[in-house]
C-alpha positions, 0 to 999 in steps of 0.5 A: 162890543159883544154882550159877553165882553161887556159882562166880563169887563163890568164884573172883572175890571169895574167890580160891578155886582152881578145883580147890577150888571143884569139890571143894566143890561136887562137880562137875567142874573143867571144869564150873567152868572152863566156867561162869567162861568163859561170858558168861552171868551167870544161866541164862535160864528160859522165862516160865511159862505161867499160862493153865493155872492160870486154871481153879481147882478149887473146894473140896469145901465150895464144891461142896456149897454150889452143890449145895444143901448135899449134901457129896460 
């Protein structure tokens, strides 16, 4: 679970004070406060670029088959 979700759950549902949340997670109280004040529910990550994965390498045995049975 993302850190932001953990902080929100601890504070809103479990009623744990900011200081205790910061101590448990090993982060600053100001960081906890900033996460709770933000309107963002989860961080937005850029979509992965899958184009570089289209050139899949062939395993060694496939290459050997294509070369006529010679294993490198």
